[in-house]
DOMARTOR-527992 format. One record per residue (C-alpha): residue in three letters; chain; x, y, z. Coordinates in steps of 0.2 Angstrom, whole numbers. Layout:
<atoms>
ATOM   residu   chaine       u       v       w
ATOM      ALA        A       X       Y       Z
...
</atoms>
This chain:
<atoms>
ATOM   residu   chaine       u       v       w
ATOM      MET        A      89      27     114
ATOM      ARG        A      82      35      99
ATOM      ASN        A      72      51     101
ATOM      TYR        A      58      58      90
ATOM      ILE        A      63      75      82
ATOM      CYS        A      45      81      84
ATOM      LEU        A      46      80     103
ATOM      SER        A      55      91     115
ATOM      LYS        A      54      77     127
ATOM      SER        A      53      58     122
ATOM      VAL        A      53      49     139
ATOM      PHE        A      38      50     151
ATOM      GLU        A      39      43     169
ATOM      GLU        A      27      41     183
ATOM      ASN        A      28      30     198
ATOM      SER        A      37      14     192
ATOM      PHE        A      32      16     174
ATOM      ALA        A      41      24     159
ATOM      LEU        A      35      27     141
ATOM      VAL        A      51      27     130
ATOM      PRO        A      52      28     111
ATOM      ILE        A      49      11     104
ATOM      ARG        A      65       0     106
ATOM      ASP        A      71     -12      93
ATOM      GLU        A      75     -24     107
ATOM      ASP        A      56     -26     110
ATOM      LYS        A      51     -30      92
ATOM      TYR        A      50     -49      95
ATOM      GLU        A      40     -48     111
ATOM      ILE        A      29     -36     101
ATOM      LEU        A      27     -48      87
ATOM      GLU        A      22     -62     100
ATOM      MET        A       9     -51     108
ATOM      ARG        A       1     -45      92
ATOM      ASN        A       0     -63      86
ATOM      GLU        A      -8     -69     102
ATOM      GLN        A     -20     -54     102
ATOM      MET        A     -25     -53      84
ATOM      TYR        A     -44     -55      89
ATOM      HIS        A     -44     -36      94
ATOM      LEU        A     -32     -29      82
ATOM      ARG        A     -33     -23      64
ATOM      GLN        A     -21     -37      59
ATOM      SER        A     -28     -50      47
ATOM      LYS        A     -14     -63      48
ATOM      PRO        A       0     -68      60
ATOM      LEU        A      16     -58      58
ATOM      THR        A      32     -67      54
ATOM      GLU        A      50     -62      60
ATOM      GLU        A      53     -56      42
ATOM      ASP        A      37     -45      43
ATOM      GLN        A      43     -37      59
ATOM      GLU        A      61     -34      53
ATOM      PHE        A      54     -26      38
ATOM      TYR        A      42     -15      48
ATOM      PHE        A      55      -9      60
ATOM      ARG        A      68      -6      46
ATOM      ASN        A      56       3      34
ATOM      VAL        A      42      11      45
ATOM      VAL        A      48      13      63
ATOM      SER        A      65      19      59
ATOM      LYS        A      58      33      48
ATOM      LEU        A      46      39      62
ATOM      PHE        A      61      47      71
ATOM      GLU        A      66      57      56
ATOM      ASN        A      50      65      53
ATOM      ASP        A      44      82      59
ATOM      GLN        A      26      76      59
ATOM      PRO        A      25      57      59
ATOM      ASN        A       9      48      56
ATOM      GLN        A      12      39      73
ATOM      LEU        A      23      40      88
ATOM      LEU        A      26      23      95
ATOM      PHE        A      33      19     113
ATOM      SER        A      38       4     123
ATOM      LEU        A      30       4     141
ATOM      LEU        A      42      -1     155
ATOM      LYS        A      37      -6     172
ATOM      ASP        A      52      -6     184
ATOM      ASN        A      63      -5     168
ATOM      LYS        A      55     -21     161
ATOM      PHE        A      46     -21     144
ATOM      VAL        A      27     -24     148
ATOM      GLY        A      18     -17     132
ATOM      TYR        A      18      -5     118
ATOM      GLY        A       8       8     109
ATOM      GLY        A       6      26     106
ATOM      LEU        A      -3      39      96
ATOM      VAL        A      -7      33      78
ATOM      HIS        A     -17      40      64
ATOM      ILE        A     -11      57      70
ATOM      ASN        A     -19      72      62
ATOM      TRP        A      -7      86      65
ATOM      ILE        A     -19      99      58
ATOM      ASP        A     -34      95      69
ATOM      ARG        A     -22      90      83
ATOM      ASN        A     -30      73      87
ATOM      ALA        A     -24      55      87
ATOM      GLU        A     -30      38      90
ATOM      ILE        A     -23      29     105
ATOM      SER        A     -15      12     103
ATOM      PHE        A     -10       0     116
ATOM      ILE        A      -7     -19     120
ATOM      MET        A       1     -26     135
ATOM      LYS        A       9     -43     137
ATOM      THR        A      -5     -56     136
ATOM      GLU        A       0     -64     153
ATOM      LEU        A      -3     -48     162
ATOM      GLU        A     -20     -44     155
ATOM      LYS        A     -30     -56     166
ATOM      GLU        A     -25     -49     183
ATOM      ASN        A     -18     -32     179
ATOM      PHE        A     -28     -25     164
ATOM      GLU        A     -35     -10     173
ATOM      TYR        A     -19      -6     182
ATOM      PHE        A      -8      -6     166
ATOM      TRP        A     -21       3     155
ATOM      LYS        A     -23      17     168
ATOM      ASN        A      -4      20     170
ATOM      TYR        A      -2      20     152
ATOM      LEU        A     -16      32     148
ATOM      SER        A      -9      44     162
ATOM      LEU        A       8      44     153
ATOM      LEU        A       1      45     135
ATOM      GLU        A     -11      60     140
ATOM      ARG        A       5      69     146
ATOM      LEU        A      13      66     129
ATOM      ALA        A      -3      71     119
ATOM      PHE        A     -10      85     130
ATOM      LYS        A       5      93     138
ATOM      THR        A      20      90     126
ATOM      LEU        A      10      90     109
ATOM      ASN        A      -4     101     115
ATOM      PHE        A     -16      90     105
ATOM      HIS        A     -35      94     107
ATOM      LYS        A     -41      76     107
ATOM      VAL        A     -37      58     109
ATOM      PHE        A     -48      43     105
ATOM      THR        A     -49      24     105
ATOM      TYR        A     -56      14      91
ATOM      ALA        A     -60      -3      97
ATOM      PHE        A     -69     -18      91
ATOM      ASP        A     -84     -21     103
ATOM      LEU        A     -76     -37     111
ATOM      ARG        A     -68     -30     127
ATOM      PRO        A     -81     -21     137
ATOM      HIS        A     -69     -21     152
ATOM      LEU        A     -59      -8     142
ATOM      TYR        A     -73       4     141
ATOM      THR        A     -75       4     160
ATOM      VAL        A     -56       8     162
ATOM      LEU        A     -58      22     148
ATOM      MET        A     -73      30     157
ATOM      SER        A     -64      30     174
ATOM      CYS        A     -50      40     166
ATOM      GLY        A     -62      53     159
ATOM      PHE        A     -65      46     142
ATOM      VAL        A     -83      47     135
ATOM      GLU        A     -91      35     122
ATOM      GLU        A     -92      46     107
ATOM      ALA        A     -99      34      94
ATOM      ARG        A    -104      16      91
ATOM      LEU        A    -102      11      73
ATOM      LYS        A    -115      -2      71
ATOM      GLU        A    -110     -18      62
ATOM      HIS        A     -94      -9      56
ATOM      CYS        A     -81     -24      55
ATOM      PHE        A     -82     -42      49
ATOM      PHE        A     -75     -53      62
ATOM      GLU        A     -77     -72      64
ATOM      ASN        A     -90     -73      50
ATOM      LYS        A    -101     -59      58
ATOM      PHE        A    -102     -40      58
ATOM      ILE        A     -98     -32      75
ATOM      ASN        A     -99     -15      81
ATOM      VAL        A     -84      -3      84
ATOM      VAL        A     -84       8      99
ATOM      ILE        A     -75      25      99
ATOM      HIS        A     -71      34     116
ATOM      SER        A     -63      51     117
ATOM      LYS        A     -55      63     128
ATOM      ILE        A     -53      82     125
ATOM      ASN        A     -39      92     132
ATOM      ILE        A     -46     104     145
ATOM      SER        A     -29     111     151
</atoms>
């Protein structure tokens, strides 16, 4: 397993969940999830295996060598099985904040959306607030999944902004909703 040189600890575990540095063995499942869930991602076209190979070889591998990478990506495991991935992206090391990114296997969303999000957020907050001592984390979401906002607010996030008609999606402009949480420890 690779470790990020910027982290004193790279694995975060709680209950039956583990957040581990993104694994190459998950790259094709990630590609499948991203292509299935393009509607809520900032991804304009389906990814190919060649795209994914290039990304892992030229972007992901370099994240582990950087003292202050612009993103920290993790595989989420449940009972040692891959169930999703995400991390801290658009990291601002000076202001100590980052955007939260996460997607889970599509088939898990209908019955377990809240369960996986809450466990993921718990682990990611430990990384962001305890290990990195970041001041703030936030989400940037197309206004397409209101059930996400309920989960975020139940985990102590607040709606910080609603950017009106901010993104063009399916031939119309839609809002973007930003939720954030500040480190109080």
